C-alpha positions in Angstrom: -15.6 46.9 47.3 -14.3 47.9 43.9 -10.9 46.3 44.7 -12.5 42.9 44.9 -13.8 42.9 41.3 -10.7 42.4 39.1 -10.4 38.6 39.8 -14.2 38.1 39.6 -14.5 40.0 36.3 -11.5 38.0 34.9 -13.3 34.8 35.7 -16.6 36.3 34.2 -14.7 37.3 31.0 -13.2 33.8 30.8 -16.6 32.0 31.1 -18.1 34.5 28.6 -15.7 33.1 26.1 -17.1 29.6 26.7 -20.6 31.0 26.1 -19.3 32.6 22.8 -17.9 29.2 21.9 -21.3 27.5 22.5 -22.9 30.0 20.1 -20.2 29.7 17.5 -20.3 25.9 17.6 -24.1 25.9 17.1 -24.0 28.2 14.1 -20.8 27.4 12.2 -20.8 24.2 10.2 -17.0 24.0 10.1 -16.8 23.9 13.9 -19.6 21.3 14.0 -18.1 19.0 11.4 -14.8 19.0 13.3 -16.6 18.7 16.7 -14.5 21.5 18.2 -15.6 21.9 21.9 -16.9 25.2 23.1 -14.1 25.5 25.6 -11.5 25.2 22.8 -13.3 27.7 20.6 -13.7 30.1 23.5 -10.0 29.7 24.5 -8.8 30.6 21.0 -11.3 33.5 20.9 -10.1 34.8 24.2 -6.4 34.4 23.1 -7.2 36.5 20.1 -8.9 39.2 22.1 -6.0 39.4 24.6 -3.5 39.5 21.8 -5.4 42.4 20.1 -5.7 44.3 23.4 -9.5 43.9 23.5 -9.7 42.0 26.8 -10.9 44.7 29.3 -7.3 45.3 30.3 -6.6 41.7 31.3 -3.4 39.9 30.2 -2.6 36.3 29.6 -1.0 35.9 33.0 -4.3 36.8 34.7 -5.8 33.5 33.6 -2.9 31.2 34.6 -4.2 30.7 38.1 -7.5 29.5 36.8 -5.8 26.9 34.6 -3.8 25.6 37.6 -6.7 25.3 40.0 -9.3 23.9 37.6 -6.9 21.2 36.6 -6.4 20.3 40.2 -10.2 20.3 40.9 -10.8 18.2 37.8 -8.5 15.4 39.0 -9.7 15.6 42.7 -13.3 15.4 41.6 -12.6 12.5 39.2 -11.2 10.5 42.1 -14.2 11.3 44.3 -16.4 9.8 41.7 -17.4 6.2 42.6 -17.6 3.1 40.4 -21.0 2.5 38.7 -22.7 -0.7 39.4 -22.7 -1.6 35.7 -18.9 -1.5 35.8 -18.8 -3.8 38.7 -21.3 -6.3 37.6 -20.3 -6.6 33.9 -16.6 -6.5 34.6 -14.0 -7.2 32.0 -12.6 -3.7 31.9 -9.2 -4.4 33.6 -7.4 -5.8 30.5 -8.5 -3.0 28.2 -7.9 -0.4 31.0 -4.4 -1.8 31.5 -3.8 -1.5 27.8 -4.8 2.1 27.8 -2.7 2.8 30.9 0.5 1.2 29.4 0.1 3.2 26.2 -0.3 6.4 28.2 2.9 5.7 30.2 4.8 4.9 27.0 3.5 8.2 25.6 4.7 10.0 28.7 8.3 9.0 28.3 8.3 8.9 24.4 7.1 12.5 24.1 9.8 13.7 26.5 12.5 11.9 24.6 11.2 13.3 21.3 11.0 16.8 22.7 14.6 16.4 23.9 15.9 15.3 20.5 14.1 18.1 18.6 15.4 20.9 20.9 18.9 19.5 20.7 18.7 19.3 16.9 17.2 22.8 16.8 20.1 24.2 18.9 22.7 22.4 16.7 21.2 23.9 13.5 20.3 27.3 14.7 23.1 28.0 17.1 20.6 28.7 19.9 21.1 27.5 23.4 17.6 26.5 24.6 17.5 24.1 27.5 16.6 20.6 26.4 14.2 20.5 29.2 12.1 23.0 27.3 11.5 20.1 24.8 11.0 17.5 27.5 8.2 19.5 29.2 6.1 18.9 26.1 5.0 15.6 27.5 3.6 17.2 30.6 1.6 19.6 28.4 0.4 16.9 25.9 0.1 13.7 27.9 -0.7 15.2 31.3 -2.3 18.6 30.5 -2.0 22.3 31.5 -2.1 21.9 35.3 0.8 19.5 35.3 2.7 21.5 32.8 2.2 24.7 34.9 3.0 23.0 38.2 6.2 21.3 36.9 7.1 24.4 34.8 6.9 26.5 38.0 9.3 24.1 39.8 11.7 23.7 36.9 11.9 27.5 36.3 11.8 28.9 39.8 13.6 26.1 41.7 15.8 24.5 39.1 16.7 27.3 36.8 15.0 26.3 33.5 14.1 29.6 32.0 10.7 30.0 30.3 9.6 26.5 31.4 6.1 27.8 32.5 5.3 29.4 29.2 6.6 26.5 27.1 4.6 24.1 29.2 1.3 26.1 28.9 1.9 26.5 25.1 2.4 22.8 24.6 -0.7 22.1 26.6 -2.8 24.4 24.4 -1.3 22.9 21.3 -2.1 19.4 22.6 -5.8 20.1 22.8 -5.8 21.5 19.2 -3.8 18.4 18.0 -6.3 16.1 19.6 -9.1 17.3 17.4 -7.1 18.2 14.3 -5.9 14.6 14.0 -8.4 12.7 16.1 -11.6 13.8 14.3 -10.5 13.1 10.8 -9.2 9.7 11.9 -12.5 8.9 13.6 -14.6 9.9 10.6 -12.3 7.8 8.3 -12.8 4.8 10.6 -16.6 5.1 10.3 -16.5 5.4 6.5 -14.2 2.3 6.4 -16.4 0.3 8.8 -13.6 -0.2 11.3 -15.7 0.7 14.4 -17.7 -1.9 16.3 -20.9 0.2 16.5 -21.9 0.1 12.8 -25.0 2.2 13.5 -22.8 5.0 14.8 -24.0 8.4 13.5 -23.5 11.9 14.6 -26.9 13.6 15.1 -27.7 17.3 15.3 -27.4 17.4 19.1 -23.9 16.1 18.8 -22.9 18.4 16.0 -24.4 21.6 17.4 -23.5 20.8 21.0 -26.9 21.8 22.3 -29.4 19.2 23.7 -32.9 19.2 22.3 -34.1 16.3 24.5 -34.1 15.9 28.3 -30.9 14.6 29.9 -30.2 13.8 33.5 -27.6 15.9 35.3 -27.4 13.7 38.4 -29.5 12.6 41.3 -30.3 14.8 44.3 -28.5 13.7 47.5 -29.7 16.5 49.8 -33.2 18.0 50.1 -33.4 21.4 48.4 -35.1 22.8 51.6 -31.8 22.1 53.3 -29.0 22.7 50.8 -28.7 22.3 47.0 -27.1 19.0 46.1 -24.6 20.6 43.8 -23.3 22.9 46.6 -23.1 19.9 48.9 -20.8 18.1 46.4 -18.7 21.2 45.9 -18.4 21.4 49.7 -17.0 17.8 49.9 -14.4 18.9 47.3 -13.7 22.0 49.4 -13.0 20.0 52.5 -10.5 17.9 50.5 -8.9 21.1 49.3 -8.5 22.4 52.8 -7.2 19.2 54.1 -4.6 19.1 51.3 -3.5 22.7 52.0 -3.1 22.1 55.7 -1.3 18.8 55.2 1.2 20.5 52.9 1.7 23.5 55.3 2.4 21.0 58.1 4.8 18.8 56.2 6.8 21.4 54.3 9.2 22.4 57.2 10.0 18.7 57.7 10.4 17.9 54.0 12.6 20.9 53.3 15.3 19.4 55.5 15.6 16.3 53.3 17.1 15.9 49.9 16.9 13.4 47.0 19.5 13.1 44.4 21.0 16.4 45.4 17.7 18.1 45.0 15.6 19.3 48.0 13.0 16.7 48.8 10.7 19.6 50.0 10.1 20.5 46.3 7.7 17.6 46.1 5.7 18.9 49.0 5.1 22.4 47.8 1.8 23.8 46.6 3.1 23.5 43.0 2.2 19.8 43.2 -1.0 20.4 45.1 -2.9 18.3 42.5 -0.8 15.2 43.3 -1.4 15.5 47.1 -5.0 16.4 46.5 -5.4 13.3 44.5 -4.1 11.2 47.4 -6.4 12.9 49.9 -9.4 12.3 47.7 -8.5 8.6 47.3 -8.3 8.3 51.0 -11.5 10.3 51.5 -13.5 8.3 49.0 -12.2 5.0 50.4 -13.1 6.0 53.9 -16.6 7.0 52.9 -17.1 3.6 51.1 -15.7 1.7 54.1 -18.1 3.5 56.4 -21.1 2.8 54.1 -21.4 6.4 53.1 -20.5 6.0 49.4 -24.1 6.6 48.4 -23.7 10.2 49.8 -21.8 11.1 46.6 -23.8 11.1 43.4 -21.6 10.0 40.5 -23.6 12.0 37.9 -23.2 15.2 39.8 -19.5 14.5 40.5 -19.0 14.0 36.8 -20.6 17.4 36.1 -18.1 19.0 38.4 -15.3 17.2 36.7 -16.5 18.1 33.3 -17.0 21.7 34.2 -13.5 21.9 35.7 -12.0 20.5 32.5 -13.9 23.0 30.3 -12.7 25.9 32.5 -9.2 24.5 32.5 -9.1 24.3 28.7 -10.3 27.9 28.1 -8.0 29.3 30.8 -5.0 27.4 29.5 -5.3 28.8 25.9 -6.0 32.3 27.2 -2.8 32.1 29.4 -0.6 31.8 26.3 1.3 35.0 25.4 1.2 35.9 21.7 4.6 37.6 21.8 6.2 34.5 23.4 4.7 32.2 20.7 6.1 34.5 18.0 9.6 34.6 19.6 9.8 30.8 19.9 7.5 29.8 17.1 9.9 27.5 15.2 11.1 25.3 18.1 7.6 25.1 19.5 6.1 24.1 16.1 8.8 21.5 15.5 8.3 19.9 18.9 4.5 19.9 18.6 4.5 18.4 15.1 7.1 15.7 16.2 5.3 14.9 19.4 1.9 14.7 17.7 3.3 12.4 15.0 5.0 9.9 17.3 2.0 9.8 19.6 -0.3 9.0 16.6 2.1 6.2 15.5 2.2 4.8 19.1 -1.5 4.8 19.7 -2.7 3.7 16.3 0.2 1.4 15.7 -0.3 -0.7 18.8 -4.1 -0.4 18.4 -3.9 -2.3 15.2 -2.6 -5.3 17.1 -5.8 -5.6 19.1 -8.2 -8.2 17.9 -11.3 -6.2 19.0 -12.1 -2.5 19.5 -8.7 -1.5 18.2 -9.8 1.8 16.6 -12.0 2.7 19.6 -9.2 2.2 22.1 -6.6 3.9 19.8 -8.7 7.0 19.2 -9.5 7.3 22.9 -6.0 7.0 24.2 -4.7 9.4 21.4 -7.2 12.0 22.8 -5.9 11.3 26.3 -2.3 11.6 25.3 -2.7 14.9 23.5 -5.5 16.6 25.4 -7.2 15.1 28.4 -9.4 12.2 29.4 -12.3 14.4 28.3 -10.8 14.7 24.8 -10.4 11.0 24.6 -14.0 10.4 25.6 -15.3 12.9 23.1 -13.3 11.3 20.2 -14.7 7.9 21.4 -18.2 9.2 21.1 -17.7 9.8 17.4 -17.2 6.0 16.9 -19.5 4.9 19.7 -22.2 7.6 20.4 -24.1 5.6 23.0 -20.9 4.3 24.6 -22.1 0.7 24.0 -18.5 -0.6 24.1 -16.6 -1.1 27.4 -13.9 1.5 26.4 -15.6 4.3 28.4 -15.6 2.2 31.5 -12.0 1.2 30.9 -11.1 4.8 31.3 -12.2 4.7 34.9 -9.7 1.9 35.5 -7.1 3.8 33.4 -7.3 6.9 35.5 -6.2 5.0 38.6 -3.8 2.6 37.0 -1.6 5.3 35.5 -0.8 6.6 39.0 0.8 3.3 40.0 2.3 2.3 36.6 3.9 5.7 36.2 4.8 6.4 39.8 8.6 6.3 39.2 8.2 9.0 36.5 5.3 11.0 37.8 6.3 11.3 41.4 10.0 10.4 41.7 11.5 11.9 38.6 9.3 14.5 36.8 9.0 17.1 39.7 12.8 17.4 39.9 13.8 16.2 36.5 16.4 18.9 35.8 18.2 17.7 39.0 19.0 14.3 37.4 21.8 13.7 34.9 20.7 13.5 31.3 22.1 9.9 31.0 20.0 8.8 33.9 16.8 10.4 32.5 17.3 8.9 29.0 18.2 5.5 30.4 15.1 5.3 32.7 12.7 6.7 30.0 14.0 4.3 27.3 13.8 1.3 29.7 10.2 2.3 30.6 9.2 2.5 27.0 10.8 -0.9 26.2 9.1 -2.6 29.2 5.8 -1.0 28.1 6.2 -2.3 24.5 6.9 -5.8 25.8 3.9 -5.7 28.1 1.6 -4.4 25.3 2.8 -7.2 23.0 1.9 -9.7 25.7 -1.4 -8.0 26.6 -2.7 -7.2 23.1 -3.9 -10.8 22.5 -5.5 -11.0 25.9 -7.7 -7.9 25.9 -11.2 -9.4 25.9 -13.8 -8.1 23.5 -16.7 -7.7 26.0 -18.2 -5.4 23.5 -21.7 -4.9 24.8 -22.1 -2.1 27.3 
């Protein structure tokens, strides 16, 4: 049985870093004041231990698999979560949700273009010959997150010949989480001091600062009787079924897809397990719709499903940062730093610039989408809670609309181009991405004056 332990102990070591992060957050005022989440603290601590050789013999590559699968699980679980009645009855979230979605799509293409320009400029000045796709993959680390960066990096590197794409992608994803809080928290605190937020009673209590609840809080409703099966296991089982269906579907369609091509690139690349999260997302959409159609929607508790999603995000963050190799960062420190600074800067200008055009809830929506475009939806929600601790504004509900809308608005980039991007000509890529940004800017200009306030939650 000893041979079965390495993977399990690697996971145990990883979650121990989160526990260490909880303790450090509760005791160190600097971490509290900057609202650094335990997963981020634990990830940096784990990265340090691995770099110093104090990680029980584990290396950064041992945690890559966890980053990939917990990213996939977080998105699949998010889609399985239903719509709360409050969202349906009070409505008004579509315009704001659409605004968030368009900014996200614009960020997706803008970050790629900025990464391209930075790497090309770096090559011209330094004489290096880094692939410009190593700059473009920054958007999949920042705007989309570690799972997407890892999945696309795997395809670009192993199928399309972009050397080091995986490591660059994971490094960008880790930097994105850090940027979300380095920039987002000070901006949120400044907004409160300036009275720009809607909820003027917003304050950050000790529970929020220390990250440990002193009062009772619901963790979801029980769907199954404990004498039969624990409700949490039941929900995980539904997610497991979706995972199995996705796996078998991909295995069945791969031989067919591999015979087709798109733009000179094998169409089968899109149907590999590297893009498991995308197909899993589709399976979960169908599964949830079928359950609702059959009147079984009540058999999934939204509160419990959110706990699964949140846990997956925390595990994804710590695994992502622990997957980064110290030696790699040292070797490519300058181009990585230049890309990260440039991408963070233009993302802030995009989010807060267009946010200023909103008549209501501009800072709330700006700070939220900035978090989403540099870290994850969870990062955006945490930054929003600084300005709106009780989530009285509709922005949190708009995120539910946002998570679905981006799949349709960004279909041409997310599904058609991104997986096989190095297979396209640079002119085609730049043309499509610039056109997407311009269309988004026009749409935002039109939409900004039509986003309703609907401020009460």
